[in-house]
DRENPA-749561 format. One record per atom (N, C-alpha, C): residue number from 1; x, y, z; residue in one letter; atom name. Coordinates in steps of 0.02 Angstrom, whole numbers, plus 50000, padded with zeros to 5 digits. Example, Ala and Ser with C-alpha at 12.3 -4.5 7.8 and 13.67 -1.06 7.14 Angstrom:
<recs>
{rec 1 {50660 49716 50390} A N}
{rec 1 {50615 49775 50390} A CA}
{rec 1 {50660 49835 50390} A C}
{rec 2 {50642 49888 50354} S N}
{rec 2 {50684 49947 50357} S CA}
{rec 2 {50645 50002 50394} S C}
</recs>
This chain:
<recs>
{rec 1 {49695 49060 49176} M N}
{rec 1 {49772 49058 49192} M CA}
{rec 1 {49807 49127 49216} M C}
{rec 2 {49793 49169 49135} D N}
{rec 2 {49766 49232 49169} D CA}
{rec 2 {49795 49287 49201} D C}
{rec 3 {49720 49242 49243} D N}
{rec 3 {49713 49291 49308} D CA}
{rec 3 {49743 49259 49341} D C}
{rec 4 {49753 49231 49346} L N}
{rec 4 {49835 49184 49405} L CA}
{rec 4 {49874 49213 49383} L C}
{rec 5 {49909 49211 49349} I N}
{rec 5 {49960 49268 49348} I CA}
{rec 5 {49959 49350 49330} I C}
{rec 6 {49909 49384 49340} S N}
{rec 6 {49901 49424 49339} S CA}
{rec 6 {49891 49441 49408} S C}
{rec 7 {49831 49394 49454} L N}
{rec 7 {49864 49413 49512} L CA}
{rec 7 {49908 49402 49569} L C}
{rec 8 {49956 49335 49531} L N}
{rec 8 {50032 49338 49574} L CA}
{rec 8 {50078 49418 49554} L C}
{rec 9 {50057 49444 49502} V N}
{rec 9 {50108 49456 49496} V CA}
{rec 9 {50078 49540 49528} V C}
{rec 10 {50003 49565 49526} Q N}
{rec 10 {49983 49611 49583} Q CA}
{rec 10 {50007 49604 49649} Q C}
{rec 11 {50010 49549 49657} V N}
{rec 11 {50033 49557 49743} V CA}
{rec 11 {50128 49541 49747} V C}
{rec 12 {50145 49508 49697} L N}
{rec 12 {50206 49535 49692} L CA}
{rec 12 {50228 49631 49718} L C}
{rec 13 {50167 49681 49681} I N}
{rec 13 {50192 49714 49662} I CA}
{rec 13 {50170 49752 49730} I C}
{rec 14 {50129 49730 49746} A N}
{rec 14 {50114 49732 49840} A CA}
{rec 14 {50136 49738 49868} A C}
{rec 15 {50173 49686 49894} M N}
{rec 15 {50226 49646 49956} M CA}
{rec 15 {50289 49735 49902} M C}
{rec 16 {50321 49739 49870} T N}
{rec 16 {50348 49773 49857} T CA}
{rec 16 {50333 49836 49882} T C}
{rec 17 {50271 49867 49864} C N}
{rec 17 {50272 49927 49908} C CA}
{rec 17 {50272 49930 49960} C C}
{rec 18 {50252 49875 50005} A N}
{rec 18 {50236 49857 50087} A CA}
{rec 18 {50305 49876 50077} A C}
{rec 19 {50343 49846 50061} F N}
{rec 19 {50431 49838 50082} F CA}
{rec 19 {50470 49931 50055} F C}
{rec 20 {50444 49958 50028} A N}
{rec 20 {50445 50030 50004} A CA}
{rec 20 {50418 50088 50070} A C}
{rec 21 {50349 50047 50082} A N}
{rec 21 {50326 50082 50139} A CA}
{rec 21 {50355 50072 50201} A C}
{rec 22 {50389 50007 50233} N N}
{rec 22 {50417 49995 50268} N CA}
{rec 22 {50475 50021 50268} N C}
{rec 23 {50498 50032 50213} I N}
{rec 23 {50581 50102 50210} I CA}
{rec 23 {50560 50154 50244} I C}
{rec 24 {50492 50189 50239} L N}
{rec 24 {50496 50250 50234} L CA}
{rec 24 {50473 50251 50279} L C}
{rec 25 {50449 50196 50331} V N}
{rec 25 {50401 50217 50428} V CA}
{rec 25 {50432 50154 50445} V C}
{rec 26 {50501 50175 50466} P N}
{rec 26 {50517 50108 50491} P CA}
{rec 26 {50508 50081 50546} P C}
{rec 27 {50452 50026 50510} R N}
{rec 27 {50411 49994 50599} R CA}
{rec 27 {50439 49925 50568} R C}
{rec 28 {50429 49893 50636} Q N}
{rec 28 {50393 49812 50608} Q CA}
{rec 28 {50347 49798 50569} Q C}
{rec 29 {50341 49767 50539} V N}
{rec 29 {50246 49761 50497} V CA}
{rec 29 {50239 49688 50556} V C}
{rec 30 {50176 49682 50560} P N}
{rec 30 {50174 49644 50619} P CA}
{rec 30 {50144 49570 50543} P C}
{rec 31 {50150 49487 50571} G N}
{rec 31 {50145 49444 50538} G CA}
{rec 31 {50197 49454 50480} G C}
{rec 32 {50261 49460 50479} K N}
{rec 32 {50296 49443 50426} K CA}
{rec 32 {50282 49456 50380} K C}
{rec 33 {50273 49390 50339} L N}
{rec 33 {50264 49407 50264} L CA}
{rec 33 {50225 49412 50261} L C}
{rec 34 {50163 49371 50285} L N}
{rec 34 {50080 49404 50283} L CA}
{rec 34 {50059 49471 50277} L C}
{rec 35 {50103 49489 50328} G N}
{rec 35 {50064 49561 50330} G CA}
{rec 35 {50093 49621 50313} G C}
{rec 36 {50173 49579 50257} L N}
{rec 36 {50187 49626 50231} L CA}
{rec 36 {50145 49629 50161} L C}
{rec 37 {50122 49590 50146} V N}
{rec 37 {50066 49546 50094} V CA}
{rec 37 {49988 49595 50090} V C}
{rec 38 {49948 49597 50141} L N}
{rec 38 {49891 49608 50149} L CA}
{rec 38 {49896 49719 50185} L C}
{rec 39 {49940 49707 50208} I N}
{rec 39 {49969 49784 50208} I CA}
{rec 39 {49981 49832 50124} I C}
{rec 40 {50006 49781 50066} G N}
{rec 40 {50019 49816 50012} G CA}
{rec 40 {49976 49807 49985} G C}
{rec 41 {49931 49741 49983} L N}
{rec 41 {49869 49754 49969} L CA}
{rec 41 {49801 49793 49971} L C}
{rec 42 {49809 49811 50032} I N}
{rec 42 {49746 49866 50061} I CA}
{rec 42 {49792 49945 50018} I C}
{rec 43 {49834 49941 50048} G N}
{rec 43 {49906 50015 50037} G CA}
{rec 43 {49880 50018 49954} G C}
{rec 44 {49882 49950 49905} V N}
{rec 44 {49879 49962 49830} V CA}
{rec 44 {49782 50006 49814} V C}
{rec 45 {49755 49972 49882} F N}
{rec 45 {49655 50001 49860} F CA}
{rec 45 {49648 50073 49871} F C}
{rec 46 {49686 50087 49936} V N}
{rec 46 {49700 50152 49977} V CA}
{rec 46 {49722 50215 49929} V C}
{rec 47 {49781 50196 49916} G N}
{rec 47 {49833 50228 49850} G CA}
{rec 47 {49776 50260 49791} G C}
{rec 48 {49761 50183 49770} Q N}
{rec 48 {49725 50185 49694} Q CA}
{rec 48 {49649 50211 49696} Q C}
{rec 49 {49612 50216 49791} W N}
{rec 49 {49554 50257 49772} W CA}
{rec 49 {49571 50317 49783} W C}
{rec 50 {49614 50337 49799} V N}
{rec 50 {49647 50418 49805} V CA}
{rec 50 {49665 50446 49771} V C}
{rec 51 {49713 50421 49733} A N}
{rec 51 {49737 50438 49647} A CA}
{rec 51 {49676 50456 49593} A C}
{rec 52 {49620 50402 49614} D N}
{rec 52 {49563 50431 49576} D CA}
{rec 52 {49525 50467 49598} D C}
{rec 53 {49532 50485 49655} Y N}
{rec 53 {49450 50525 49658} Y CA}
{rec 53 {49520 50603 49658} Y C}
{rec 54 {49580 50602 49676} L N}
{rec 54 {49638 50676 49649} L CA}
{rec 54 {49616 50684 49566} L C}
{rec 55 {49637 50631 49534} L N}
{rec 55 {49609 50645 49497} L CA}
{rec 55 {49535 50643 49443} L C}
{rec 56 {49490 50661 49467} Q N}
{rec 56 {49430 50657 49453} Q CA}
{rec 56 {49383 50703 49466} Q C}
{rec 57 {49407 50738 49549} Q N}
{rec 57 {49391 50821 49594} Q CA}
{rec 57 {49438 50881 49571} Q C}
{rec 58 {49494 50871 49561} Y N}
{rec 58 {49526 50913 49578} Y CA}
{rec 58 {49537 50905 49493} Y C}
{rec 59 {49546 50853 49471} S N}
{rec 59 {49579 50840 49384} S CA}
{rec 59 {49670 50878 49367} S C}
{rec 60 {49697 50828 49437} F N}
{rec 60 {49773 50841 49460} F CA}
{rec 60 {49797 50816 49382} F C}
{rec 61 {49841 50837 49340} S N}
{rec 61 {49872 50792 49275} S CA}
{rec 61 {49944 50826 49315} S C}
{rec 62 {49968 50777 49376} L N}
{rec 62 {50015 50729 49370} L CA}
{rec 62 {50036 50670 49348} L C}
{rec 63 {50100 50673 49310} P N}
{rec 63 {50133 50605 49282} P CA}
{rec 63 {50140 50569 49327} P C}
{rec 64 {50160 50572 49400} W N}
{rec 64 {50160 50519 49422} W CA}
{rec 64 {50102 50476 49453} W C}
{rec 65 {50039 50505 49460} L N}
{rec 65 {49968 50487 49462} L CA}
{rec 65 {49954 50452 49433} L C}
{rec 66 {49988 50405 49386} T N}
{rec 66 {49981 50364 49312} T CA}
{rec 66 {50032 50318 49295} T C}
{rec 67 {50082 50326 49333} W N}
{rec 67 {50142 50259 49326} W CA}
{rec 67 {50084 50215 49342} W C}
{rec 68 {50108 50180 49305} S N}
{rec 68 {50086 50102 49349} S CA}
{rec 68 {50112 50027 49298} S C}
{rec 69 {50100 49989 49345} F N}
{rec 69 {50116 49929 49294} F CA}
{rec 69 {50095 49857 49326} F C}
{rec 70 {50059 49836 49262} Q N}
{rec 70 {50015 49784 49242} Q CA}
{rec 70 {49940 49831 49295} Q C}
{rec 71 {49922 49897 49273} G N}
{rec 71 {49875 49883 49292} G CA}
{rec 71 {49893 49906 49385} G C}
{rec 72 {49932 49895 49417} V N}
{rec 72 {49921 49972 49479} V CA}
{rec 72 {49968 49999 49490} V C}
{rec 73 {49932 50073 49508} P N}
{rec 73 {49970 50127 49507} P CA}
{rec 73 {50032 50146 49565} P C}
{rec 74 {50117 50131 49540} L N}
{rec 74 {50151 50143 49570} L CA}
{rec 74 {50157 50178 49649} L C}
{rec 75 {50157 50233 49618} V N}
{rec 75 {50187 50304 49689} V CA}
{rec 75 {50100 50307 49730} V C}
{rec 76 {50029 50288 49698} P N}
{rec 76 {49990 50299 49724} P CA}
{rec 76 {50005 50245 49778} P C}
{rec 77 {50016 50180 49775} S N}
{rec 77 {50016 50100 49807} S CA}
{rec 77 {50046 50145 49836} S C}
{rec 78 {50138 50154 49843} I N}
{rec 78 {50178 50143 49904} I CA}
{rec 78 {50158 50196 49957} I C}
{rec 79 {50128 50270 49937} I N}
{rec 79 {50104 50283 49967} I CA}
{rec 79 {50041 50301 50011} I C}
{rec 80 {49991 50229 49979} G N}
{rec 80 {49932 50196 50016} G CA}
{rec 80 {49962 50128 50070} G C}
{rec 81 {50041 50118 50026} S N}
{rec 81 {50047 50068 50101} S CA}
{rec 81 {50087 50116 50142} S C}
{rec 82 {50098 50170 50140} T N}
{rec 82 {50164 50173 50188} T CA}
{rec 82 {50094 50193 50263} T C}
{rec 83 {50026 50240 50220} I N}
{rec 83 {49974 50267 50269} I CA}
{rec 83 {49924 50208 50294} I C}
{rec 84 {49938 50132 50272} V N}
{rec 84 {49904 50088 50312} V CA}
{rec 84 {49945 50074 50347} V C}
{rec 85 {50056 50032 50350} L N}
{rec 85 {50077 50035 50377} L CA}
{rec 85 {50103 50073 50450} L C}
{rec 86 {50086 50143 50440} Y N}
{rec 86 {50100 50177 50493} Y CA}
{rec 86 {50017 50164 50523} Y C}
{rec 87 {49957 50171 50512} I N}
{rec 87 {49896 50161 50542} I CA}
{rec 87 {49896 50086 50556} I C}
{rec 88 {49925 50040 50569} V N}
{rec 88 {49905 49964 50601} V CA}
{rec 88 {49969 49956 50658} V C}
{rec 89 {50023 49971 50611} T N}
{rec 89 {50082 49985 50668} T CA}
{rec 89 {50069 50054 50742} T C}
{rec 90 {50017 50088 50731} A N}
{rec 90 {50022 50136 50782} A CA}
{rec 90 {49958 50132 50819} A C}
{rec 91 {49910 50084 50783} F N}
{rec 91 {49841 50063 50836} F CA}
{rec 91 {49869 49987 50867} F C}
{rec 92 {49925 49958 50829} L N}
{rec 92 {49938 49892 50861} L CA}
{rec 92 {49996 49923 50941} L C}
{rec 93 {50030 49969 50911} S N}
{rec 93 {50057 50004 50998} S CA}
{rec 93 {50014 50019 51044} S C}
{rec 94 {49961 50074 51017} W N}
{rec 94 {49924 50104 51056} W CA}
{rec 94 {49901 50058 51098} W C}
{rec 95 {49874 49979 51087} G N}
{rec 95 {49862 49931 51094} G CA}
{rec 95 {49890 49923 51161} G C}
{rec 96 {49967 49931 51154} R N}
{rec 96 {50000 49882 51190} R CA}
{rec 96 {50023 49925 51262} R C}
{rec 97 {50038 49989 51242} Y N}
{rec 97 {50052 50039 51298} Y CA}
{rec 97 {49961 50057 51333} Y C}
{rec 98 {49932 50032 51280} G N}
{rec 98 {49884 50059 51316} G CA}
{rec 98 {49840 49996 51393} G C}
{rec 99 {49902 49931 51374} N N}
{rec 99 {49850 49898 51419} N CA}
{rec 99 {49903 49886 51494} N C}
{rec 100 {49918 49936 51476} R N}
{rec 100 {50017 49940 51570} R CA}
{rec 100 {49975 49967 51599} R C}
</recs>
C-alpha cells in the first residue's frame, strides 16, 4: 500500500512539474492530462539524471539541486519537464509544418 501511495505522490509531483514547465514554455500540451503526466514523469527522470550527473561529475554544491519532496528533486524535475515539453512540442510542430 505504501508503494501505491508513493507512486501516486510521485505522479502528482510530476504533473505539478509539467504544469510549471507549461507556464515557463507556454505551449499546448499534447494529450491533455495523460500528456501532462507523461511529460512530468519523463521530466522528473531527465532532471534527476542531469542533477545527479552534475553533482557527481562536477561536485556542484548548489542547495536547490537537492531540494526534494518524497524523494523527487523539485527544481531539477521542473527543469527536466521544461526541456521535455519543449522537445516534444518542437518535434510535433516540426512534423506538422513538414507535411505541407
